[in-house]
C-alpha positions as CSV (number, residue, x, y, z in Angstrom):
1,M,-0.2,-0.3,0.1
2,D,1.5,3.0,-1.2
3,F,0.2,6.5,0.3
4,K,2.7,9.3,-1.2
5,G,1.4,12.6,-2.0
6,M,-1.7,11.9,0.8
7,S,-2.1,13.0,4.0
8,A,-3.8,11.4,6.9
9,L,-4.6,12.8,10.4
10,V,-5.0,10.3,13.6
11,T,-6.6,10.8,16.5
12,G,-5.3,9.6,19.8
13,A,-2.0,9.2,17.8
14,G,0.5,10.0,21.3
15,R,0.5,6.3,21.8
16,G,-0.7,2.9,21.6
17,V,-3.0,2.0,18.5
18,G,-3.0,5.7,17.1
19,A,0.8,5.9,17.4
20,K,1.1,2.3,15.7
21,I,-1.8,3.6,12.8
22,A,0.6,6.8,12.5
23,R,3.8,5.3,12.0
24,E,2.6,3.0,9.7
25,F,0.9,5.5,7.1
26,A,4.5,7.7,7.8
27,L,6.3,4.4,6.5
28,R,4.1,3.9,3.5
29,G,5.1,7.5,2.4
30,A,1.9,9.6,4.1
31,R,2.2,13.2,5.5
32,V,0.7,12.6,8.9
33,G,-1.3,14.9,11.7
34,L,-0.5,13.6,15.0
35,V,-3.5,14.6,17.5
36,S,-3.5,14.2,21.3
37,R,-3.9,16.3,24.4
38,T,-0.2,15.2,25.5
39,M,2.6,17.3,23.6
40,G,5.4,15.1,25.1
41,E,3.8,12.2,23.9
42,L,3.0,13.3,20.1
43,I,6.5,14.7,20.1
44,K,8.3,11.7,20.5
45,V,5.9,10.0,18.0
46,R,7.0,12.6,15.6
47,D,10.6,12.7,15.9
48,E,10.5,8.7,15.6
49,I,8.5,9.6,12.5
50,L,11.1,11.8,11.2
51,H,13.9,9.7,12.0
52,L,12.8,7.0,9.6
53,G,12.7,9.8,6.9
54,G,9.3,10.2,7.5
55,E,6.9,13.8,7.4
56,A,4.5,14.3,10.5
57,I,3.2,17.7,12.7
58,A,2.3,17.2,16.4
59,L,-0.6,18.9,17.0
60,C,-2.3,19.4,20.4
61,C,-5.7,19.0,20.5
62,D,-8.6,18.4,22.9
63,I,-10.8,17.0,20.1
64,A,-14.2,18.0,21.9
65,E,-13.4,21.7,21.7
66,E,-14.6,22.8,18.2
67,D,-11.9,25.6,18.1
68,Q,-9.1,23.6,18.9
69,V,-10.0,20.9,16.3
70,E,-10.8,23.6,13.4
71,L,-7.1,24.8,14.3
72,A,-5.5,21.1,14.0
73,V,-7.1,21.2,10.7
74,A,-6.1,24.3,9.4
75,S,-2.5,23.2,10.5
76,M,-2.9,20.6,8.4
77,H,-3.8,22.4,5.4
78,E,-1.1,25.1,6.0
79,K,1.5,22.1,6.3
80,F,0.3,19.3,3.9
81,G,-2.4,21.1,1.9
82,R,-5.1,18.6,2.5
83,V,-6.5,16.1,4.6
84,D,-7.1,12.9,2.6
85,V,-7.8,10.4,5.6
86,L,-8.8,10.9,9.1
87,V,-8.9,7.8,11.4
88,N,-11.1,8.7,14.4
89,N,-9.3,6.3,17.3
90,A,-8.7,9.0,20.3
91,A,-10.7,7.6,23.4
92,V,-10.6,7.5,27.0
93,F,-12.2,4.9,29.4
94,R,-14.0,5.4,33.0
95,G,-15.6,2.4,34.5
96,G,-18.1,1.4,37.2
97,L,-21.3,0.1,37.9
98,V,-24.6,2.3,36.3
99,E,-25.7,2.8,39.3
100,E,-22.1,3.9,41.0
101,L,-21.1,5.8,37.6
102,S,-21.0,9.5,37.8
103,L,-22.7,12.1,35.4
104,E,-19.6,13.4,34.8
105,D,-17.7,9.8,34.1
106,W,-20.3,9.3,31.4
107,R,-20.0,12.8,30.1
108,F,-15.8,12.6,30.0
109,V,-15.9,9.4,27.9
110,T,-19.1,10.0,25.2
111,R,-17.8,13.8,24.9
112,V,-14.3,12.5,23.9
113,I,-15.5,9.2,21.9
114,L,-18.5,11.0,20.2
115,D,-18.0,15.0,20.7
116,G,-14.3,14.3,19.1
117,T,-15.5,12.3,16.3
118,F,-18.2,14.5,15.1
119,L,-15.8,17.7,15.2
120,C,-13.1,16.2,13.7
121,T,-15.2,14.6,10.7
122,K,-17.0,18.0,10.6
123,H,-14.2,20.1,9.9
124,V,-12.6,17.5,7.3
125,L,-15.6,17.0,5.4
126,P,-15.6,20.2,3.3
127,G,-12.1,19.6,2.1
128,M,-12.8,16.4,1.0
129,K,-16.1,17.0,-0.6
130,E,-14.2,19.6,-2.7
131,R,-11.4,17.3,-3.9
132,G,-14.2,14.5,-4.4
133,F,-11.9,12.4,-2.4
134,G,-11.7,10.5,1.3
135,R,-11.2,8.3,3.8
136,I,-13.0,8.0,6.8
137,V,-12.1,5.3,9.6
138,N,-13.8,5.0,12.8
139,I,-12.4,3.1,15.4
140,S,-15.2,1.1,17.8
141,S,-15.0,-1.6,20.1
142,A,-15.9,-4.9,20.8
143,A,-17.5,-4.1,23.8
144,V,-20.6,-3.0,21.6
145,T,-21.4,-6.3,20.7
146,H,-19.4,-8.3,23.6
147,P,-20.5,-6.6,27.0
148,F,-18.3,-6.1,30.0
149,V,-19.4,-5.2,33.2
150,T,-18.4,-1.6,34.1
151,Y,-17.9,-0.6,30.5
152,S,-21.7,0.9,30.1
153,A,-20.7,4.4,29.2
154,Y,-17.4,3.4,26.9
155,A,-20.0,0.9,25.0
156,A,-22.4,3.4,24.8
157,A,-20.1,6.2,23.3
158,K,-18.5,3.2,20.9
159,A,-21.7,2.1,19.7
160,G,-22.4,5.4,19.1
161,L,-20.1,5.8,16.6
162,L,-21.7,2.9,14.5
163,G,-24.9,4.8,13.8
164,F,-23.0,7.9,13.1
165,S,-20.4,6.0,10.7
166,R,-23.7,4.6,8.6
167,T,-25.6,7.7,8.4
168,L,-22.4,10.0,7.7
169,M,-21.8,7.5,4.8
170,E,-25.3,7.9,3.1
171,E,-24.4,11.6,3.0
172,V,-21.0,11.5,1.6
173,R,-21.5,8.6,-1.1
174,P,-21.6,10.8,-4.1
175,Y,-18.7,12.3,-3.5
176,G,-15.8,9.9,-3.5
177,I,-15.4,9.5,0.3
178,T,-15.7,6.3,2.3
179,V,-16.8,5.9,6.1
180,N,-16.0,2.6,7.8
181,T,-15.7,1.4,11.0
182,I,-13.3,-1.0,13.2
183,L,-14.7,-3.0,16.3
184,L,-11.6,-3.7,18.1
185,G,-11.3,-7.2,20.9
186,L,-8.9,-6.7,23.4
187,T,-5.1,-4.9,22.1
188,N,-2.3,-5.2,23.4
189,T,-1.8,-1.9,25.1
190,D,-0.8,-0.5,28.5
191,E,-4.1,0.8,29.1
192,V,-5.8,-2.6,28.1
193,K,-3.4,-4.6,30.0
194,K,-4.4,-2.6,33.0
195,R,-7.7,-3.9,32.9
196,A,-8.0,-7.6,30.9
197,N,-6.2,-10.5,32.7
198,I,-5.4,-11.9,29.4
199,P,-1.7,-12.7,27.9
200,P,-0.5,-10.1,25.5
201,E,0.7,-12.5,23.2
202,K,-3.3,-13.6,22.5
203,M,-4.2,-10.3,22.5
204,L,-5.1,-8.2,19.1
205,Q,-1.9,-6.2,18.3
206,P,-1.7,-3.0,17.5
207,V,-0.2,-3.5,13.8
208,D,-2.6,-5.8,13.0
209,V,-5.0,-2.9,13.7
210,A,-2.9,-0.6,11.6
211,N,-2.9,-3.1,8.5
212,T,-7.0,-2.9,8.7
213,V,-6.9,0.8,9.1
214,L,-4.3,1.5,6.0
215,F,-6.1,-1.2,4.2
216,L,-9.6,0.4,4.3
217,A,-7.8,4.0,2.9
218,S,-5.9,2.5,0.5
219,D,-7.4,2.0,-3.3
220,A,-8.1,-1.7,-2.3
221,G,-10.0,-1.1,0.4
222,C,-12.2,1.1,-1.8
223,G,-15.0,-1.0,-2.0
224,Y,-15.9,-0.6,1.6
225,K,-18.7,1.7,2.4
226,G,-20.5,1.8,5.8
227,A,-18.6,-1.5,6.7
228,T,-18.2,-2.6,10.4
229,L,-15.0,-4.9,10.6
230,E,-14.5,-6.9,13.4
231,L,-11.1,-7.9,14.6
232,F,-10.0,-9.9,17.7
233,G,-6.9,-11.8,19.0
234,D,-6.6,-15.4,20.0
235,Y,-8.5,-15.2,23.4
236,Q,-12.2,-15.7,21.4
């Protein structure tokens, strides 16, 4: 897969799955915008990409704040001229039984996952429509189809991405834009290992996720429109 001449914006790119997705895009020639709230993490990933001969820009941004998203997208256009691919990967987790979960925790999770995905998508769409091309990949979770106790806020927000993605696909179908969703099973990242008692080698690996994202963003994946792909490791 070759992404030379293309630009990809990846949220939650400071670590874990997002960082791996960003690196893999860069290794295949894409110019990458790295989005996260933690600049130190972004700089580390950016410098790794630059060391490998790639192009990347670190964009410290709270994706649930519209003015910050507008600025991040504007910076992408200023630096790289366009956004061809958007990967809505950023997420947060706060767990608890429903009767114990605070409204603050509920809103914290849904704000990042749903509001953030909406705002990033909203602000890249005009450019994609104007050029008649775009690839949007939304990262959801297997928690939507395989319930976990204490995951209600996270599962609700990730389920919301499915409805958003399918509706969006119908809105952008005439413009050469595709929208697809990936449901991730337990993935070998530091955050997941804090909560899951499964050997890391049995989990889904970040490179597996990255390869699927790149496929959906590539010419080979152009036939996928409004699809939902489930990815699992060897623990099923």
